[in-house]
Structures are given as C-alpha cells and as structure tokens.
N, CA, C and O atoms as CSV, one atom per row, in Angstrom:
chain,resi,resn,atom,element,x,y,z
A,1,MET,N,N,-5.440,-25.752,1.808
A,1,MET,CA,C,-6.277,-24.621,2.140
A,1,MET,C,C,-7.732,-25.090,2.203
A,1,MET,O,O,-8.208,-25.773,1.296
A,2,ALA,N,N,-8.418,-24.729,3.254
A,2,ALA,CA,C,-9.781,-25.209,3.473
A,2,ALA,C,C,-10.788,-24.476,2.607
A,2,ALA,O,O,-10.693,-23.265,2.409
A,3,GLY,N,N,-11.742,-25.216,2.099
A,3,GLY,CA,C,-12.893,-24.649,1.399
A,3,GLY,C,C,-12.577,-23.573,0.387
A,3,GLY,O,O,-11.783,-23.770,-0.534
A,4,ASP,N,N,-13.220,-22.423,0.576
A,4,ASP,CA,C,-13.086,-21.348,-0.406
A,4,ASP,C,C,-12.199,-20.211,0.093
A,4,ASP,O,O,-12.334,-19.072,-0.353
A,5,GLU,N,N,-11.305,-20.517,1.006
A,5,GLU,CA,C,-10.384,-19.487,1.487
A,5,GLU,C,C,-9.498,-19.012,0.338
A,5,GLU,O,O,-9.033,-19.803,-0.483
A,6,LYS,N,N,-9.282,-17.718,0.305
A,6,LYS,CA,C,-8.460,-17.142,-0.749
A,6,LYS,C,C,-7.083,-16.813,-0.204
A,6,LYS,O,O,-6.917,-16.571,0.991
A,7,THR,N,N,-6.094,-16.806,-1.092
A,7,THR,CA,C,-4.770,-16.338,-0.713
A,7,THR,C,C,-4.849,-14.817,-0.550
A,7,THR,O,O,-5.782,-14.192,-1.054
A,8,PRO,N,N,-3.876,-14.215,0.151
A,8,PRO,CA,C,-3.868,-12.757,0.246
A,8,PRO,C,C,-3.875,-12.079,-1.128
A,8,PRO,O,O,-4.561,-11.075,-1.317
A,9,ALA,N,N,-3.118,-12.620,-2.084
A,9,ALA,CA,C,-3.089,-12.029,-3.426
A,9,ALA,C,C,-4.481,-12.076,-4.065
A,9,ALA,O,O,-4.891,-11.122,-4.726
A,10,GLN,N,N,-5.205,-13.176,-3.873
A,10,GLN,CA,C,-6.561,-13.303,-4.420
A,10,GLN,C,C,-7.516,-12.328,-3.729
A,10,GLN,O,O,-8.411,-11.774,-4.367
A,11,GLU,N,N,-7.321,-12.119,-2.414
A,11,GLU,CA,C,-8.147,-11.153,-1.680
A,11,GLU,C,C,-7.925,-9.740,-2.241
A,11,GLU,O,O,-8.873,-8.974,-2.419
A,12,ILE,N,N,-6.662,-9.413,-2.513
A,12,ILE,CA,C,-6.349,-8.088,-3.060
A,12,ILE,C,C,-6.927,-7.953,-4.473
A,12,ILE,O,O,-7.497,-6.918,-4.818
A,13,ASP,N,N,-6.778,-9.003,-5.284
A,13,ASP,CA,C,-7.390,-9.005,-6.625
A,13,ASP,C,C,-8.892,-8.742,-6.524
A,13,ASP,O,O,-9.443,-7.937,-7.275
A,14,ALA,N,N,-9.544,-9.429,-5.590
A,14,ALA,CA,C,-10.996,-9.300,-5.423
A,14,ALA,C,C,-11.357,-7.882,-4.976
A,14,ALA,O,O,-12.350,-7.322,-5.438
A,15,ARG,N,N,-10.562,-7.306,-4.087
A,15,ARG,CA,C,-10.813,-5.940,-3.619
A,15,ARG,C,C,-10.702,-4.946,-4.778
A,15,ARG,O,O,-11.538,-4.054,-4.920
A,16,ILE,N,N,-9.672,-5.107,-5.596
A,16,ILE,CA,C,-9.474,-4.221,-6.756
A,16,ILE,C,C,-10.675,-4.337,-7.700
A,16,ILE,O,O,-11.200,-3.332,-8.181
A,17,GLU,N,N,-11.098,-5.571,-7.956
A,17,GLU,CA,C,-12.234,-5.796,-8.856
A,17,GLU,C,C,-13.523,-5.232,-8.266
A,17,GLU,O,O,-14.335,-4.639,-8.976
A,18,GLU,N,N,-13.700,-5.422,-6.958
A,18,GLU,CA,C,-14.890,-4.935,-6.264
A,18,GLU,C,C,-15.002,-3.408,-6.343
A,18,GLU,O,O,-16.102,-2.872,-6.477
A,19,LEU,N,N,-13.878,-2.721,-6.261
A,19,LEU,CA,C,-13.889,-1.260,-6.349
A,19,LEU,C,C,-14.398,-0.826,-7.725
A,19,LEU,O,O,-15.246,0.059,-7.837
A,20,GLY,N,N,-13.866,-1.463,-8.765
A,20,GLY,CA,C,-14.396,-1.296,-10.104
A,20,GLY,C,C,-14.335,0.096,-10.713
A,20,GLY,O,O,-14.964,0.339,-11.743
A,21,ASP,N,N,-13.607,0.999,-10.114
A,21,ASP,CA,C,-13.527,2.360,-10.660
A,21,ASP,C,C,-12.079,2.846,-10.588
A,21,ASP,O,O,-11.159,2.032,-10.512
A,22,TRP,N,N,-11.871,4.134,-10.611
A,22,TRP,CA,C,-10.521,4.695,-10.584
A,22,TRP,C,C,-9.740,4.224,-9.352
A,22,TRP,O,O,-8.517,4.101,-9.399
A,23,ARG,N,N,-10.451,3.962,-8.250
A,23,ARG,CA,C,-9.750,3.520,-7.026
A,23,ARG,C,C,-9.137,2.139,-7.217
A,23,ARG,O,O,-8.022,1.882,-6.763
A,24,GLY,N,N,-9.866,1.248,-7.890
A,24,GLY,CA,C,-9.329,-0.074,-8.180
A,24,GLY,C,C,-8.150,0.003,-9.127
A,24,GLY,O,O,-7.147,-0.685,-8.941
A,25,GLU,N,N,-8.274,0.849,-10.153
A,25,GLU,CA,C,-7.171,1.032,-11.104
A,25,GLU,C,C,-5.939,1.603,-10.402
A,25,GLU,O,O,-4.813,1.179,-10.661
A,26,THR,N,N,-6.167,2.569,-9.513
A,26,THR,CA,C,-5.054,3.196,-8.789
A,26,THR,C,C,-4.383,2.193,-7.860
A,26,THR,O,O,-3.156,2.094,-7.835
A,27,LEU,N,N,-5.180,1.447,-7.095
A,27,LEU,CA,C,-4.625,0.448,-6.185
A,27,LEU,C,C,-3.847,-0.611,-6.965
A,27,LEU,O,O,-2.782,-1.049,-6.529
A,28,SER,N,N,-4.374,-1.018,-8.109
A,28,SER,CA,C,-3.707,-2.010,-8.947
A,28,SER,C,C,-2.360,-1.478,-9.459
A,28,SER,O,O,-1.360,-2.196,-9.453
A,29,ARG,N,N,-2.345,-0.215,-9.901
A,29,ARG,CA,C,-1.114,0.391,-10.416
A,29,ARG,C,C,-0.068,0.518,-9.305
A,29,ARG,O,O,1.106,0.217,-9.520
A,30,LEU,N,N,-0.488,0.959,-8.129
A,30,LEU,CA,C,0.444,1.103,-7.009
A,30,LEU,C,C,0.975,-0.260,-6.557
A,30,LEU,O,O,2.150,-0.394,-6.218
A,31,ARG,N,N,0.106,-1.258,-6.557
A,31,ARG,CA,C,0.522,-2.622,-6.213
A,31,ARG,C,C,1.606,-3.105,-7.176
A,31,ARG,O,O,2.596,-3.702,-6.752
A,32,ALA,N,N,1.418,-2.845,-8.474
A,32,ALA,CA,C,2.413,-3.251,-9.470
A,32,ALA,C,C,3.748,-2.551,-9.218
A,32,ALA,O,O,4.808,-3.159,-9.361
A,33,LEU,N,N,3.694,-1.272,-8.843
A,33,LEU,CA,C,4.936,-0.530,-8.558
A,33,LEU,C,C,5.639,-1.095,-7.326
A,33,LEU,O,O,6.866,-1.177,-7.292
A,34,ILE,N,N,4.863,-1.483,-6.320
A,34,ILE,CA,C,5.448,-2.080,-5.108
A,34,ILE,C,C,6.183,-3.360,-5.490
A,34,ILE,O,O,7.300,-3.600,-5.030
A,35,LYS,N,N,5.554,-4.184,-6.334
A,35,LYS,CA,C,6.180,-5.451,-6.750
A,35,LYS,C,C,7.414,-5.204,-7.622
A,35,LYS,O,O,8.378,-5.966,-7.557
A,36,GLN,N,N,7.391,-4.141,-8.439
A,36,GLN,CA,C,8.570,-3.812,-9.245
A,36,GLN,C,C,9.719,-3.359,-8.345
A,36,GLN,O,O,10.875,-3.722,-8.561
A,37,ALA,N,N,9.380,-2.564,-7.338
A,37,ALA,CA,C,10.408,-2.027,-6.442
A,37,ALA,C,C,11.014,-3.123,-5.576
A,37,ALA,O,O,12.202,-3.084,-5.258
A,38,ASP,N,N,10.193,-4.104,-5.196
A,38,ASP,CA,C,10.643,-5.173,-4.310
A,38,ASP,C,C,10.042,-6.499,-4.760
A,38,ASP,O,O,8.958,-6.883,-4.320
A,39,PRO,N,N,10.764,-7.201,-5.651
A,39,PRO,CA,C,10.251,-8.489,-6.150
A,39,PRO,C,C,10.016,-9.521,-5.042
A,39,PRO,O,O,9.284,-10.487,-5.256
A,40,ASP,N,N,10.624,-9.335,-3.862
A,40,ASP,CA,C,10.453,-10.280,-2.757
A,40,ASP,C,C,9.315,-9.888,-1.812
A,40,ASP,O,O,9.126,-10.524,-0.775
A,41,VAL,N,N,8.564,-8.855,-2.160
A,41,VAL,CA,C,7.497,-8.376,-1.277
A,41,VAL,C,C,6.488,-9.491,-1.003
A,41,VAL,O,O,6.190,-10.315,-1.867
A,42,VAL,N,N,5.974,-9.488,0.225
A,42,VAL,CA,C,4.954,-10.456,0.632
A,42,VAL,C,C,3.630,-9.702,0.742
A,42,VAL,O,O,3.537,-8.675,1.415
A,43,GLU,N,N,2.607,-10.234,0.067
A,43,GLU,CA,C,1.281,-9.632,0.167
A,43,GLU,C,C,0.505,-10.333,1.281
A,43,GLU,O,O,0.483,-11.560,1.382
A,44,GLU,N,N,-0.126,-9.511,2.107
A,44,GLU,CA,C,-0.917,-10.048,3.209
A,44,GLU,C,C,-2.306,-9.417,3.170
A,44,GLU,O,O,-2.509,-8.369,2.557
A,45,TRP,N,N,-3.257,-10.073,3.834
A,45,TRP,CA,C,-4.621,-9.560,3.952
A,45,TRP,C,C,-4.926,-9.558,5.443
A,45,TRP,O,O,-5.073,-10.621,6.047
A,46,LYS,N,N,-5.023,-8.366,6.046
A,46,LYS,CA,C,-5.136,-8.266,7.506
A,46,LYS,C,C,-6.352,-7.465,7.938
A,46,LYS,O,O,-7.021,-6.800,7.147
A,47,TRP,N,N,-6.597,-7.565,9.214
A,47,TRP,CA,C,-7.625,-6.761,9.909
A,47,TRP,C,C,-9.009,-6.950,9.303
A,47,TRP,O,O,-9.727,-5.988,9.030
A,48,VAL,N,N,-9.364,-8.222,9.100
A,48,VAL,CA,C,-10.681,-8.540,8.558
A,48,VAL,C,C,-11.715,-8.380,9.661
A,48,VAL,O,O,-11.625,-9.016,10.712
A,49,LYS,N,N,-12.691,-7.527,9.411
A,49,LYS,CA,C,-13.822,-7.375,10.322
A,49,LYS,C,C,-15.050,-7.034,9.486
A,49,LYS,O,O,-14.920,-6.595,8.343
A,50,PRO,N,N,-16.235,-7.234,10.045
A,50,PRO,CA,C,-17.452,-7.028,9.242
A,50,PRO,C,C,-17.521,-5.649,8.580
A,50,PRO,O,O,-18.032,-5.526,7.467
A,51,SER,N,N,-17.016,-4.624,9.246
A,51,SER,CA,C,-17.133,-3.270,8.699
A,51,SER,C,C,-16.173,-3.007,7.537
A,51,SER,O,O,-16.453,-2.159,6.691
A,52,SER,N,N,-15.031,-3.732,7.485
A,52,SER,CA,C,-14.047,-3.412,6.447
A,52,SER,C,C,-13.746,-4.560,5.487
A,52,SER,O,O,-13.404,-4.317,4.329
A,53,GLY,N,N,-13.865,-5.786,5.942
A,53,GLY,CA,C,-13.570,-6.916,5.073
A,53,GLY,C,C,-12.097,-7.233,4.925
A,53,GLY,O,O,-11.739,-8.292,4.408
A,54,GLY,N,N,-11.232,-6.323,5.374
A,54,GLY,CA,C,-9.800,-6.573,5.328
A,54,GLY,C,C,-9.039,-5.477,4.616
A,54,GLY,O,O,-9.612,-4.627,3.934
A,55,THR,N,N,-7.725,-5.523,4.797
A,55,THR,CA,C,-6.836,-4.497,4.253
A,55,THR,C,C,-5.618,-5.148,3.617
A,55,THR,O,O,-5.001,-6.023,4.226
A,56,PRO,N,N,-5.255,-4.733,2.387
A,56,PRO,CA,C,-4.013,-5.216,1.794
A,56,PRO,C,C,-2.809,-4.652,2.548
A,56,PRO,O,O,-2.767,-3.468,2.885
A,57,VAL,N,N,-1.840,-5.517,2.802
A,57,VAL,CA,C,-0.606,-5.112,3.469
A,57,VAL,C,C,0.558,-5.708,2.685
A,57,VAL,O,O,0.529,-6.878,2.304
A,58,TRP,N,N,1.581,-4.893,2.448
A,58,TRP,CA,C,2.793,-5.364,1.794
A,58,TRP,C,C,3.916,-5.328,2.804
A,58,TRP,O,O,4.079,-4.346,3.528
A,59,SER,N,N,4.711,-6.423,2.857
A,59,SER,CA,C,5.801,-6.468,3.820
A,59,SER,C,C,7.017,-7.190,3.255
A,59,SER,O,O,6.921,-7.983,2.319
A,60,ASP,N,N,8.155,-6.888,3.851
A,60,ASP,CA,C,9.422,-7.541,3.550
A,60,ASP,C,C,10.347,-7.189,4.707
A,60,ASP,O,O,10.826,-6.059,4.802
A,61,GLY,N,N,10.598,-8.151,5.582
A,61,GLY,CA,C,11.396,-7.869,6.778
A,61,GLY,C,C,10.614,-7.062,7.802
A,61,GLY,O,O,11.195,-6.539,8.753
A,62,GLY,N,N,9.314,-6.957,7.617
A,62,GLY,CA,C,8.418,-6.139,8.440
A,62,GLY,C,C,7.457,-5.422,7.514
A,62,GLY,O,O,7.612,-5.460,6.294
A,63,GLY,N,N,6.476,-4.776,8.090
A,63,GLY,CA,C,5.475,-4.093,7.282
A,63,GLY,C,C,6.060,-2.933,6.499
A,63,GLY,O,O,6.845,-2.149,7.032
A,64,ILE,N,N,5.676,-2.823,5.225
A,64,ILE,CA,C,6.059,-1.678,4.391
A,64,ILE,C,C,4.911,-0.672,4.409
A,64,ILE,O,O,5.066,0.456,4.876
A,65,CYS,N,N,3.745,-1.101,3.888
A,65,CYS,CA,C,2.597,-0.194,3.845
A,65,CYS,C,C,1.298,-0.972,3.694
A,65,CYS,O,O,1.286,-2.153,3.347
A,66,THR,N,N,0.202,-0.265,3.969
A,66,THR,CA,C,-1.137,-0.781,3.715
A,66,THR,C,C,-1.700,-0.036,2.513
A,66,THR,O,O,-1.221,1.044,2.170
A,67,GLY,N,N,-2.708,-0.605,1.877
A,67,GLY,CA,C,-3.378,0.057,0.760
A,67,GLY,C,C,-4.877,0.055,0.977
A,67,GLY,O,O,-5.528,-0.985,0.882
A,68,GLU,N,N,-5.422,1.233,1.270
A,68,GLU,CA,C,-6.841,1.325,1.557
A,68,GLU,C,C,-7.526,2.253,0.564
A,68,GLU,O,O,-6.950,3.246,0.118
A,69,ALA,N,N,-8.761,1.913,0.226
A,69,ALA,CA,C,-9.533,2.740,-0.701
A,69,ALA,C,C,-10.696,3.362,0.052
A,69,ALA,O,O,-11.507,2.665,0.662
A,70,TYR,N,N,-10.761,4.663,-0.002
A,70,TYR,CA,C,-11.873,5.407,0.580
A,70,TYR,C,C,-12.657,6.047,-0.560
A,70,TYR,O,O,-12.321,5.865,-1.730
A,71,LYS,N,N,-13.684,6.782,-0.221
A,71,LYS,CA,C,-14.542,7.370,-1.257
A,71,LYS,C,C,-13.746,8.274,-2.200
A,71,LYS,O,O,-13.920,8.205,-3.417
A,72,SER,N,N,-12.871,9.124,-1.642
A,72,SER,CA,C,-12.194,10.117,-2.490
A,72,SER,C,C,-10.687,9.920,-2.621
A,72,SER,O,O,-10.036,10.666,-3.352
A,73,VAL,N,N,-10.112,8.925,-1.924
A,73,VAL,CA,C,-8.665,8.693,-2.025
A,73,VAL,C,C,-8.332,7.213,-1.935
A,73,VAL,O,O,-9.068,6.418,-1.350
A,74,VAL,N,N,-7.187,6.870,-2.540
A,74,VAL,CA,C,-6.534,5.598,-2.249
A,74,VAL,C,C,-5.363,5.987,-1.358
A,74,VAL,O,O,-4.511,6.787,-1.743
A,75,LYS,N,N,-5.333,5.403,-0.148
A,75,LYS,CA,C,-4.345,5.785,0.863
A,75,LYS,C,C,-3.348,4.653,1.075
A,75,LYS,O,O,-3.723,3.519,1.376
A,76,LEU,N,N,-2.076,4.984,0.911
A,76,LEU,CA,C,-0.998,4.050,1.230
A,76,LEU,C,C,-0.339,4.563,2.501
A,76,LEU,O,O,0.284,5.625,2.505
A,77,THR,N,N,-0.481,3.799,3.579
A,77,THR,CA,C,0.099,4.199,4.855
A,77,THR,C,C,1.363,3.389,5.098
A,77,THR,O,O,1.327,2.161,5.173
A,78,PHE,N,N,2.481,4.096,5.219
A,78,PHE,CA,C,3.774,3.467,5.466
A,78,PHE,C,C,3.969,3.340,6.976
A,78,PHE,O,O,3.896,4.326,7.708
A,79,PHE,N,N,4.220,2.110,7.429
A,79,PHE,CA,C,4.328,1.834,8.861
A,79,PHE,C,C,5.393,2.683,9.548
A,79,PHE,O,O,5.176,3.164,10.660
A,80,LYS,N,N,6.534,2.871,8.900
A,80,LYS,CA,C,7.643,3.639,9.486
A,80,LYS,C,C,7.945,4.868,8.637
A,80,LYS,O,O,9.098,5.284,8.521
A,81,GLY,N,N,6.910,5.439,8.050
A,81,GLY,CA,C,7.078,6.550,7.113
A,81,GLY,C,C,7.818,7.748,7.674
A,81,GLY,O,O,8.553,8.417,6.948
A,82,ALA,N,N,7.633,8.030,8.967
A,82,ALA,CA,C,8.289,9.202,9.561
A,82,ALA,C,C,9.804,9.045,9.590
A,82,ALA,O,O,10.528,10.031,9.723
A,83,SER,N,N,10.287,7.810,9.466
A,83,SER,CA,C,11.735,7.555,9.489
A,83,SER,C,C,12.343,7.493,8.086
A,83,SER,O,O,13.544,7.262,7.945
A,84,LEU,N,N,11.530,7.695,7.053
A,84,LEU,CA,C,12.017,7.593,5.676
A,84,LEU,C,C,12.277,8.963,5.074
A,84,LEU,O,O,11.517,9.904,5.304
A,85,ASP,N,N,13.354,9.072,4.300
A,85,ASP,CA,C,13.588,10.283,3.520
A,85,ASP,C,C,12.576,10.293,2.384
A,85,ASP,O,O,12.337,9.269,1.745
A,86,ASP,N,N,11.989,11.446,2.138
A,86,ASP,CA,C,10.988,11.588,1.084
A,86,ASP,C,C,11.323,12.822,0.247
A,86,ASP,O,O,10.594,13.814,0.274
A,87,PRO,N,N,12.446,12.754,-0.507
A,87,PRO,CA,C,12.899,13.938,-1.245
A,87,PRO,C,C,11.895,14.444,-2.278
A,87,PRO,O,O,11.894,15.632,-2.602
A,88,ALA,N,N,11.042,13.562,-2.802
A,88,ALA,CA,C,10.067,13.984,-3.810
A,88,ALA,C,C,8.776,14.522,-3.180
A,88,ALA,O,O,7.890,15.003,-3.886
A,89,GLY,N,N,8.678,14.436,-1.850
A,89,GLY,CA,C,7.492,14.956,-1.166
A,89,GLY,C,C,6.225,14.175,-1.459
A,89,GLY,O,O,5.151,14.761,-1.589
A,90,LEU,N,N,6.340,12.845,-1.566
A,90,LEU,CA,C,5.162,12.015,-1.845
A,90,LEU,C,C,4.204,11.955,-0.662
A,90,LEU,O,O,2.987,11.919,-0.846
A,91,PHE,N,N,4.755,11.943,0.563
A,91,PHE,CA,C,3.883,11.872,1.737
A,91,PHE,C,C,3.060,13.156,1.819
A,91,PHE,O,O,3.608,14.257,1.875
A,92,ASN,N,N,1.738,12.996,1.826
A,92,ASN,CA,C,0.855,14.155,1.868
A,92,ASN,C,C,-0.273,13.980,2.870
A,92,ASN,O,O,-1.242,14.739,2.854
A,93,SER,N,N,-0.156,12.976,3.750
A,93,SER,CA,C,-1.200,12.691,4.726
A,93,SER,C,C,-0.560,12.086,5.976
A,93,SER,O,O,0.528,11.514,5.913
A,94,SER,N,N,-1.241,12.219,7.096
A,94,SER,CA,C,-0.739,11.699,8.389
A,94,SER,C,C,0.629,12.282,8.712
A,94,SER,O,O,1.457,11.614,9.331
A,95,LEU,N,N,0.873,13.512,8.303
A,95,LEU,CA,C,2.195,14.118,8.473
A,95,LEU,C,C,2.512,14.450,9.921
A,95,LEU,O,O,3.678,14.626,10.274
A,96,GLU,N,N,1.485,14.537,10.766
A,96,GLU,CA,C,1.712,14.872,12.166
A,96,GLU,C,C,2.081,13.649,12.993
A,96,GLU,O,O,2.477,13.777,14.152
A,97,GLY,N,N,1.954,12.456,12.401
A,97,GLY,CA,C,2.237,11.233,13.136
A,97,GLY,C,C,3.715,11.100,13.481
A,97,GLY,O,O,4.581,11.582,12.751
A,98,LYS,N,N,3.988,10.448,14.591
A,98,LYS,CA,C,5.371,10.257,15.041
A,98,LYS,C,C,6.033,9.064,14.339
A,98,LYS,O,O,7.261,8.974,14.298
A,99,VAL,N,N,5.234,8.159,13.793
A,99,VAL,CA,C,5.775,6.942,13.189
A,99,VAL,C,C,5.328,6.783,11.732
A,99,VAL,O,O,6.159,6.628,10.837
A,100,ARG,N,N,4.022,6.821,11.502
A,100,ARG,CA,C,3.489,6.561,10.163
A,100,ARG,C,C,3.419,7.833,9.312
A,100,ARG,O,O,3.368,8.952,9.821
A,101,ARG,N,N,3.420,7.611,8.006
A,101,ARG,CA,C,3.148,8.664,7.023
A,101,ARG,C,C,2.336,8.015,5.915
A,101,ARG,O,O,2.418,6.804,5.705
A,102,ALA,N,N,1.552,8.817,5.206
A,102,ALA,CA,C,0.703,8.233,4.164
A,102,ALA,C,C,0.764,9.061,2.882
A,102,ALA,O,O,1.108,10.243,2.883
A,103,ILE,N,N,0.417,8.391,1.805
A,103,ILE,CA,C,0.275,9.028,0.496
A,103,ILE,C,C,-1.182,8.854,0.096
A,103,ILE,O,O,-1.668,7.733,-0.046
A,104,ASP,N,N,-1.872,9.974,-0.085
A,104,ASP,CA,C,-3.243,9.945,-0.576
A,104,ASP,C,C,-3.216,10.251,-2.074
A,104,ASP,O,O,-2.678,11.274,-2.496
A,105,VAL,N,N,-3.799,9.360,-2.868
A,105,VAL,CA,C,-3.890,9.573,-4.312
A,105,VAL,C,C,-5.369,9.780,-4.647
A,105,VAL,O,O,-6.209,8.924,-4.369
A,106,ARG,N,N,-5.664,10.923,-5.244
A,106,ARG,CA,C,-7.036,11.252,-5.615
A,106,ARG,C,C,-7.289,10.931,-7.089
A,106,ARG,O,O,-6.354,10.734,-7.866
A,107,GLU,N,N,-8.552,10.884,-7.450
A,107,GLU,CA,C,-8.928,10.579,-8.826
A,107,GLU,C,C,-8.234,11.537,-9.787
A,107,GLU,O,O,-8.244,12.751,-9.587
A,108,GLY,N,N,-7.625,10.969,-10.843
A,108,GLY,CA,C,-6.968,11.781,-11.861
A,108,GLY,C,C,-5.532,12.162,-11.531
A,108,GLY,O,O,-4.823,12.695,-12.384
A,109,GLU,N,N,-5.093,11.892,-10.296
A,109,GLU,CA,C,-3.716,12.224,-9.931
A,109,GLU,C,C,-2.772,11.112,-10.352
A,109,GLU,O,O,-3.133,9.935,-10.368
A,110,SER,N,N,-1.553,11.514,-10.694
A,110,SER,CA,C,-0.524,10.517,-10.966
A,110,SER,C,C,0.494,10.612,-9.833
A,110,SER,O,O,0.481,11.549,-9.035
A,111,ILE,N,N,1.356,9.634,-9.788
A,111,ILE,CA,C,2.384,9.607,-8.750
A,111,ILE,C,C,3.733,9.453,-9.441
A,111,ILE,O,O,3.840,8.784,-10.468
A,112,ASP,N,N,4.751,10.069,-8.877
A,112,ASP,CA,C,6.107,9.931,-9.408
A,112,ASP,C,C,6.542,8.486,-9.156
A,112,ASP,O,O,6.911,8.126,-8.038
A,113,GLU,N,N,6.495,7.665,-10.209
A,113,GLU,CA,C,6.729,6.230,-10.050
A,113,GLU,C,C,8.121,5.911,-9.545
A,113,GLU,O,O,8.281,5.036,-8.694
A,114,ASP,N,N,9.137,6.604,-10.055
A,114,ASP,CA,C,10.510,6.343,-9.596
A,114,ASP,C,C,10.665,6.708,-8.129
A,114,ASP,O,O,11.286,5.968,-7.366
A,115,ALA,N,N,10.108,7.838,-7.731
A,115,ALA,CA,C,10.195,8.266,-6.333
A,115,ALA,C,C,9.431,7.299,-5.430
A,115,ALA,O,O,9.873,6.995,-4.322
A,116,PHE,N,N,8.277,6.816,-5.911
A,116,PHE,CA,C,7.486,5.867,-5.130
A,116,PHE,C,C,8.258,4.564,-4.922
A,116,PHE,O,O,8.309,4.033,-3.812
A,117,LYS,N,N,8.859,4.055,-6.001
A,117,LYS,CA,C,9.629,2.813,-5.879
A,117,LYS,C,C,10.834,3.010,-4.958
A,117,LYS,O,O,11.189,2.100,-4.208
A,118,ALA,N,N,11.464,4.180,-5.006
A,118,ALA,CA,C,12.585,4.475,-4.105
A,118,ALA,C,C,12.114,4.458,-2.650
A,118,ALA,O,O,12.830,3.981,-1.770
A,119,LEU,N,N,10.917,4.976,-2.400
A,119,LEU,CA,C,10.348,4.982,-1.052
A,119,LEU,C,C,10.084,3.558,-0.577
A,119,LEU,O,O,10.346,3.236,0.582
A,120,ILE,N,N,9.571,2.703,-1.456
A,120,ILE,CA,C,9.337,1.290,-1.108
A,120,ILE,C,C,10.670,0.631,-0.749
A,120,ILE,O,O,10.778,-0.059,0.265
A,121,ARG,N,N,11.681,0.852,-1.592
A,121,ARG,CA,C,12.995,0.244,-1.324
A,121,ARG,C,C,13.591,0.770,-0.021
A,121,ARG,O,O,14.230,0.017,0.714
A,122,ALA,N,N,13.386,2.053,0.272
A,122,ALA,CA,C,13.890,2.630,1.519
A,122,ALA,C,C,13.182,2.007,2.725
A,122,ALA,O,O,13.810,1.759,3.754
A,123,ALA,N,N,11.882,1.755,2.599
A,123,ALA,CA,C,11.135,1.130,3.686
A,123,ALA,C,C,11.631,-0.285,3.950
A,123,ALA,O,O,11.759,-0.700,5.102
A,124,VAL,N,N,11.908,-1.022,2.883
A,124,VAL,CA,C,12.449,-2.378,3.022
A,124,VAL,C,C,13.822,-2.339,3.693
A,124,VAL,O,O,14.104,-3.118,4.603
A,125,ALA,N,N,14.667,-1.419,3.231
A,125,ALA,CA,C,16.014,-1.288,3.806
A,125,ALA,C,C,15.926,-0.957,5.298
A,125,ALA,O,O,16.693,-1.492,6.098
A,126,LEU,N,N,14.999,-0.082,5.672
A,126,LEU,CA,C,14.823,0.268,7.085
A,126,LEU,C,C,14.374,-0.948,7.878
A,126,LEU,O,O,14.861,-1.177,8.985
A,127,ASN,N,N,13.446,-1.736,7.323
A,127,ASN,CA,C,12.981,-2.949,8.009
A,127,ASN,C,C,14.128,-3.923,8.256
A,127,ASN,O,O,14.147,-4.627,9.265
A,128,LYS,N,N,15.079,-3.957,7.333
A,128,LYS,CA,C,16.151,-4.953,7.420
A,128,LYS,C,C,17.408,-4.410,8.084
A,128,LYS,O,O,18.394,-5.132,8.233
A,129,SER,N,N,17.382,-3.135,8.486
A,129,SER,CA,C,18.579,-2.552,9.100
A,129,SER,C,C,18.682,-2.901,10.588
A,129,SER,O,O,19.631,-2.488,11.255
C-alpha cells in the first residue's frame, strides 16, 4: 500500500472518530451489528469527492448498504431494500424508491438489533440468490 493510504476499515474508523458525537456512536454500533449478522461482510470506502470525503459501504455478494451521517440522522441505505421483507418496519426513509430503502436513526433512538441483523442477512441472501 502506497504512502499513507488507509484501508476501508481504517477510513470508516476515522469517519466514526471524526463525527465524535452520537452519530459516530450510532454508526459504530450499526457497523458492529452488520459484522455480527454477516462475519464475511466486506467493508469498502466509496464515492470519495471533495464535498463528502467518501462513504462506508458494506457488501457480500454485492452491495448490502451504505452508512452516511447527516446533521440529524445516521442513514443506512440498502441497495435492494425494496426487495427485502421488513416485518419489523425498520425502513423509514426512501420508501417511495423502486429499488432502495433506508433506515434513518435519530439521536436517542434505538434500533431493533435482531430485526436489523435479520435484514442484513436477508440482503446478503438476496445478493447471492
């Protein structure tokens, strides 16, 4: 690896640290749940541009979701979310999309961890079907 290039995992670590508030804690917690749900998950760092610096992406057999932090939400956008069963109703954003669906987590909110991990596993299964 040339010079000071970071691995995708190091880029995500740096992003979490840079946030330094509830958004970093939330992104870190969701990242841990993704890894628990799919130990084979691949972490990527994509779409680097001056305005954003990059986006964490988790994939296995194809993209699972991205993890973005905005001022008032941490948004997990599932690439094929519209094709996934969501019995717990976790998807609460981008619901009008034909392909993607997202979960917005606001400060102080918790997420149903078992349902979230089931959604990750369902996304992986869809990628590999």
